[in-house]
Structure formats: structure tokens, C-alpha cells
N, C-alpha and C positions, 0 to 999 in steps of 0.2 A: 331194409338195408341195415346191416350191422357194421359198426365202426370201432376201430381201435385208435385211441389217442395215446401217442407214444412220446416220451420225453423225460428229462430229469425231474427230480422233485422240485416243485416250485415253478415249473415252466408254464403253468396255467391250465393244465389238463382239467382240473375240477371246474374252473370257471367256464371253460368252453363246453364242457359236458352239460353244465346247467343251462347254458344258452340253448343247446339242442333239445334238452328236456322241456324247456319252457316254450320254444317256438315250434317244435316238431313232435312233441310227445314221446320222445325217446325214453328209455329206461337206463339210467346211469348205473353201471356196475363198477363200483370203486372197491378195489381190494382193501384199501385203507379203511373204508367204512365197514366192510365185512369183518375185518380183523378187529376193529374197535368195538363193534357190536358183540363179538365173541368175548372180548375182554370184559365188557360190562356185565356179562352173565356170570363172571367170577368162577368159571369152571377151570379144571386143570389145564385144558387146552388154551383157555383165555390167558391164564397166568404164564404159560409157556410162550405165547405170542408176545405178551407184554415184556418179558425178559429180553426178547430179541429187539423189539422196537426201542426200548429204553437206551440201548447202546448203539443204535443206528444200523443194526443188521437186518437183512431181509429174512422173512419167515420161510421155512422149508417149502419147496414146491408141492409136496404131497398135501400139506395142509391147505395151501392156497387153491390148488386144483380142485380139492373136494368141495370147498366153499363155492367156487365158480360153477362147478357141475350142477349144484343144487339150483342155481339161478337159471342156467341155460335150459335145463330140463322142464322148467315151468313154462307151459305153452302160452301163457298170457303175455310173455315177453318176446314171442317169436318175431324175428326180423325187425326188432326195434331196440337193439341193445347197443350201448356205448361202453366199451371196456376202457376204463380210466386207470392207468397204472398197471395193466396186465395185458399181455404177458411181459415178464421182465427178462427172460432169457430164451434161447432157442428151444430148450427142452419144454418150457411152458407153452411156447408158440405151437410146437408140434402137438402137444397135448390138447391145446385149444382147438386146433384143426380137427383132431380126432373126436372131441366132444361135440363140436358143431356138426360134423358129418353124421354122427349117430342121432342127432336131433334134426336132421334135414335142413340145416342152415349153413350159411357161408359168411365170410367177412367181405364186405363190399368196398371198404375204404380203410386204409391205414394212414393216419395223419401224424406226422412227426413235428412236434413243437420244439424248435431248436433254440437254446439259450446258453450263454457262457456261465462259467463258475461264479464270477463276480455278481452277475445279475441275479442268479439263483440265491446267493447268500443274502442280498439286500431284500429280495422279495420274501424269503422265509423268515428272516429276523423280524420283519415288520408285520407278519401275518397274525391276525387275531380272528377268532371264531365266536359268533354269537351262540351261547349255550342254549338259548331259547328257540331260535329258528334255524340255526346251523349255517347262517350266512357268513361267508369269509371275506374279510376286507384287510387292507394294509394300513397300519397306524401311521405310516409316513406318507402314503399316497392318497388315502381316503379319509382325511381328517374331518371334512364337513359331513360326509356320509355317516361316519361313526357318531358324530355329535348329534345328528338328526335321526338316527336309526329308530324305527318304530318301537323296538323292544326296550330301548334305553341303552346308552353306552356302557352302563355298568355290567351288562351281560356279556361284553366282549372279553374273552380270555385267550391267553396264549396256549397252544398245545404244548404238552410236557416235552415232546421231542423236538420242539423248535428252539434249539440253542446252537451256538456257533460250532461247537465241537461235533455235535450230532449231525448238523447240516453238512459239514465238510466230509464226514465219514460216509454219509448217505450218497453224496454226489460222487465221491471217489469210488464207492461200491458200484454205483450206476455205470460209471465209465468202464470199470474193470469187467463187471459181470453182465451188464445190460447192453452196452454200446455195440457189442458184436451182433446183437439182434438187428441193429440198423442195417448192417450189411446183408443180413438174411432177408429183410423185408424190401430192401432197395430193388431187388430182382423182380418183385411182383408189380404187375401193371397198375394195381390199385394203390400204389404207394405215393404219398404227397408229403412235401416238406414245407413248413411255414416258419418264418422268422418270429420267434416268441417275444422279441423285444419290441415289436409293434404294439400300438395301442390295442386294448381289448376289443373294441368295436371293429378295428381293421382286421384283426385275426378272425373274428366271427364272420366278417364278410367273405373272407377267403374260404372258410369252412363251408359257408352257405353255398358258394359256387360248386364246391365238390359234392355236397349232398344233393344238389339239384341237377347234377349231370344226367 
């Protein structure tokens, strides 16, 4: 089973992807992680990606599609993929279908995590990431967990692109460029919509029912 987790930045796609990775041994394909890995390599491509992310813009489809294609063509990931934050538009969705077909795979479930602009802003402004183990928490909602984190609270840092101006631009870009994808996917029988304002475990339970159908 291959799954697409769809929703605005900060809706909880990464958290729910990790849940499926830990409970069902899925492989999380996060475009954000793929792009950040390229940035760390300090290549010309990485610097180009960074210049886009810093001002809250999405990276060109051609770049993202090429990174995704490398992962899908790896046979060890066959039918155990979670696409977190991809596709972002109808063009990418059609390209994904094309790549999947060439690799004898299909998308079994498209799960939309729905959340308002206000909720997204609060979630992202409080988001911190452990630079040692890559765990993501919220400094407003997960105070005790941060204090008792095994790596030490000093390892929690904010992502450079997690600031109010960038957040709003990313959300607005999502609504303008990505929301039409919602109408495209609504027509498919494997489409499911979940209220992302629910508690994390409640969302996980709903996703569990979809995966076990």
C-alpha cells in the first residue's frame, strides 16, 4: 500500500507519517527532507533550493520530481511508501501517477489533513526539531516532553523557515497553488479527509482504520 498525506504546512503530515513508519514499517518520503538533504550537500542545486525555501516559495516541479523519482525506482521501497508533502499541484500529481505506473505501483490511499490558517500558525511558530534525533515537538504544547527528552532539551532548535512571515506566505501559497489538488483528488475513491485539529492519537486512529481496510 502506498499513501499520500495531503494538507497545508504544519497540519501534522510528518507526525502521522512517522506513526505509520513506526507501526507498519512504511518508508516516509518527505520532499522537505529530500530538499534539506540536498541543501546540506552545499551544491549549486542545494543553494538554489535554499534561496526558494528562505522566502517561503515552493521549489520547481522539475527538481522535486527528479528527487522523488530516485526514491520510487528503488525496489526496496515497493508498495510501502508514504508521500509527505508531495504532490503539491495537479502537474506533480499526474507526474507521480506516471512514475508509479512505470515502476508497477499505485496509490492506495490519499489522506487529507485539514486545518485552518490560525491553527497552522500556532503549530509552526512553536515547532522545534531535535538536531540529534530529528524528533519534532511544539515548545508550547510539549513542554514536559522537551524537558525530559533523551537527547537533552538543548538540542531542540527552530527551523530557519519557521517564522510568522514565511508561515503565512507558505500557507497562502498552499491555498493558491495546492488547494486545487484537493478538488482533483476528491474524485478518487481512495480519498479520505481528516480533521487535523483532533488530538494526534485520534488522527492516528482514523488513519489506522484506512490502512487496515
